[in-house]
C-alpha positions in Angstrom: -54.5 28.7 1.2 -55.2 25.0 1.3 -54.8 23.3 -2.0 -58.0 21.6 -3.3 -57.4 18.1 -4.7 -59.7 17.1 -7.5 -60.9 14.0 -9.3 -58.4 12.7 -11.8 -60.9 12.6 -14.6 -61.0 16.4 -14.7 -63.7 17.9 -16.9 -65.1 14.4 -17.6 -65.7 13.8 -13.9 -69.3 12.6 -13.1 -69.4 15.4 -10.4 -67.6 18.0 -12.4 -68.1 21.6 -11.4 -67.2 25.1 -12.6 -63.8 26.4 -11.4 -64.6 29.0 -8.7 -62.2 31.5 -10.2 -62.8 30.7 -13.9 -66.4 29.5 -14.3 -65.9 28.8 -18.0 -63.5 26.0 -17.0 -64.8 22.7 -15.6 -62.9 20.9 -12.9 -63.2 17.5 -11.3 -65.0 17.2 -8.0 -63.0 17.9 -4.8 -61.6 14.8 -3.2 -59.7 14.1 0.0 -56.7 12.2 -1.5 -53.9 14.0 -3.3 -54.7 11.9 -6.4 -57.7 9.7 -7.1 -61.3 9.5 -8.3 -64.4 10.9 -6.7 -67.0 8.5 -5.3 -69.2 8.8 -8.4 -66.4 8.1 -10.9 -65.2 5.2 -8.7 -68.7 3.7 -8.9 -68.8 4.2 -12.7 -65.3 2.5 -12.9 -66.5 -0.5 -11.0 -69.5 -0.9 -13.3 -67.4 -0.4 -16.4 -65.1 -3.2 -15.2 -68.0 -5.5 -14.4 -69.3 -4.8 -18.0 -66.1 -5.7 -19.8 -67.0 -9.3 -20.8 -70.4 -8.2 -22.0 -69.0 -5.2 -23.8 -66.7 -7.5 -25.8 -69.6 -9.7 -26.8 -71.7 -6.6 -27.7 -68.8 -5.5 -30.0 -68.7 -9.0 -31.5 -72.4 -8.8 -32.2 -72.0 -5.3 -33.7 -69.1 -6.5 -35.8 -71.1 -9.4 -37.2 -74.0 -7.1 -38.0 -71.6 -4.7 -39.7 -70.2 -7.4 -41.9 -73.7 -8.6 -42.9 -74.7 -5.0 -43.7 -71.6 -4.5 -45.7 -72.3 -7.6 -47.8 -75.7 -6.2 -48.6 -74.4 -2.6 -49.3 -71.5 -3.4 -51.5 -73.0 -5.9 -53.9 -71.7 -5.0 -57.3 -68.6 -3.0 -56.0 -65.1 -4.2 -55.6 -64.1 -2.0 -52.6 -65.4 -2.6 -49.1 -66.0 0.4 -46.8 -64.1 -1.2 -44.0 -63.4 1.6 -41.5 -66.5 0.8 -39.4 -65.5 -2.8 -38.8 -61.9 -1.8 -38.3 -62.9 0.6 -35.5 -64.9 -2.1 -33.8 -62.0 -4.5 -34.0 -59.6 -1.8 -32.7 -61.8 -1.2 -29.6 -62.1 -5.0 -29.0 -58.3 -5.3 -29.1 -57.8 -2.4 -26.8 -60.4 -3.8 -24.3 -58.6 -7.1 -24.2 -55.2 -5.6 -24.0 -56.0 -3.1 -21.3 -57.9 -5.6 -19.2 -55.0 -8.0 -19.3 -52.4 -5.4 -18.5 -54.2 -4.0 -15.4 -55.3 -7.4 -14.2 -51.7 -8.7 -14.4 -50.5 -5.6 -12.4 -53.1 -6.0 -9.7 -52.5 -9.7 -9.5 -48.8 -9.0 -8.9 -49.6 -6.7 -6.0 -52.1 -9.2 -4.5 -49.7 -12.1 -5.2 -52.4 -13.8 -7.2 -51.3 -16.1 -10.0 -51.8 -14.6 -13.5 -50.2 -16.5 -16.4 -49.8 -13.9 -19.1 -48.8 -16.5 -21.8 -51.7 -18.7 -20.9 -54.0 -15.7 -21.1 -52.8 -14.9 -24.6 -53.4 -18.4 -25.7 -56.9 -18.5 -24.2 -60.3 -17.4 -25.7 -60.9 -13.7 -25.1 -64.2 -14.4 -23.2 -62.4 -16.5 -20.6 -59.6 -14.0 -20.1 -62.0 -11.1 -19.8 -64.2 -12.9 -17.3 -61.3 -13.5 -15.0 -59.7 -10.1 -15.5 -63.0 -8.3 -14.8 -63.6 -10.4 -11.7 -60.1 -9.7 -10.3 -60.3 -5.9 -11.1 -63.9 -5.5 -9.8 -62.9 -6.9 -6.5 -59.7 -4.9 -6.3 -60.6 -1.4 -7.5 -58.7 0.3 -4.6 -55.6 -1.7 -5.5 -55.9 -0.7 -9.2 -56.3 3.0 -8.3 -53.2 2.8 -6.0 -50.9 1.4 -8.6 -48.0 3.7 -9.5 -45.2 3.4 -12.1 -46.2 0.0 -13.6 -44.6 -0.9 -16.8 -46.8 -2.1 -19.7 -46.4 -2.3 -23.5 -48.6 -0.4 -25.9 -49.1 0.1 -29.6 -48.1 3.7 -30.2 -47.4 5.2 -33.6 -47.4 1.8 -35.4 -44.9 0.1 -33.0 -44.9 -1.6 -29.6 -43.6 0.8 -27.0 -42.9 0.5 -23.3 -45.2 2.6 -21.1 -44.8 3.8 -17.5 -48.4 4.2 -16.2 -50.4 4.6 -13.0 -53.6 2.9 -12.0 -55.4 6.2 -12.4 -54.4 6.1 -16.1 -55.9 2.6 -16.3 -59.1 3.8 -14.7 -59.5 6.6 -17.2 -58.7 4.3 -20.1 -61.2 1.6 -19.0 -63.9 4.3 -18.5 -63.2 5.7 -21.9 -63.3 2.3 -23.5 -66.7 1.6 -21.9 -68.0 4.9 -23.3 -66.7 4.0 -26.8 -68.3 0.6 -26.6 -71.7 2.1 -25.9 -71.3 4.7 -28.7 -70.5 1.9 -31.2 -73.2 -0.4 -30.1 -75.9 2.3 -30.0 -76.4 2.2 -26.3 -75.8 5.9 -26.0 -78.6 8.4 -26.7 -78.5 12.2 -26.9 -78.3 13.5 -23.3 -79.4 16.9 -22.1 -77.5 18.4 -19.2 -79.5 20.6 -16.9 -77.9 23.8 -15.5 -79.9 23.5 -12.2 -78.3 21.6 -9.3 -79.6 18.3 -8.0 -82.0 18.9 -5.0 -80.5 16.0 -3.1 -76.7 16.4 -3.5 -76.6 20.0 -5.0 -74.2 19.0 -7.7 -74.8 20.3 -11.2 -75.0 16.8 -12.7 -78.6 16.4 -13.7 -79.1 14.7 -17.0 -82.1 13.7 -19.2 -81.8 11.2 -22.0 -83.5 12.4 -25.2 -87.1 11.4 -25.2 -87.2 10.5 -21.4 -89.4 12.2 -18.9 -87.1 11.3 -16.0 -84.0 13.2 -14.8 -81.0 11.4 -13.4 -78.2 12.9 -11.3 -74.9 11.7 -12.5 -73.4 12.4 -9.1 -75.7 10.7 -6.6 -77.7 8.5 -9.0 -81.1 9.9 -7.8 -83.9 9.8 -10.4 -86.7 12.4 -10.5 -89.8 12.9 -12.6 -90.4 16.5 -13.6 -93.1 17.0 -11.0 -90.9 15.5 -8.2 -88.0 17.8 -9.3 -90.2 20.9 -9.3 -91.7 20.0 -5.9 -88.3 19.4 -4.3 -86.9 22.7 -5.7 -89.9 24.6 -4.3 -89.4 23.0 -0.9 -85.7 23.9 -1.0 -86.4 27.5 -1.9 -89.0 27.8 0.8 -86.6 26.3 3.4 -83.9 28.8 2.5 -86.2 31.7 2.6 -87.4 30.6 6.0 -83.8 30.5 7.3 -83.1 33.9 5.9 
């Protein structure tokens, strides 16, 4: 039996689907390559990379707002509830560190100059703009990276890490999600059990309060009436074939 290769993001894949043998388990979408991302996750990665500079600024704005709010909340007390601001700063630091690590590795493959020391001495916005531009134009190179050596802060100490580009892709996607959670750009999302009439993936979503459905796999948008009409046409077509 031919082995099915699946999207590296696994159950977090944009086109995830139930395992045919164990429906209670969710798997990544089937892909052609032995290792890689599905088309939808690759598109999401490209967008997440393009958003890196803006995400950093959004975190800076959120951090400033948190500090202002704390000054108002803690008047009369000696102890500041700092975990919120610390979590924002942690994500900022991770965003800057990961963007630099993967940009440097991609630049090395492409033989593009990337001065790590100069990047560390530059303003974060400048570094992230260049890193995002390089990575966005070289997503395939990023995903093909294998066995690159980076340093990371693990268990309160700097550690040498052996990583693949797919690890970087998952990290950058997760950081993008964390930024949106922190800055309030995420709303409650309802996942529909029915498949998308266009691509037939079970990836239909509706943000809380919206009247429009969006397929996380193909990106198609539907109003409720459009969705009902398309489903009716599909059922009628299948019955006619039968």
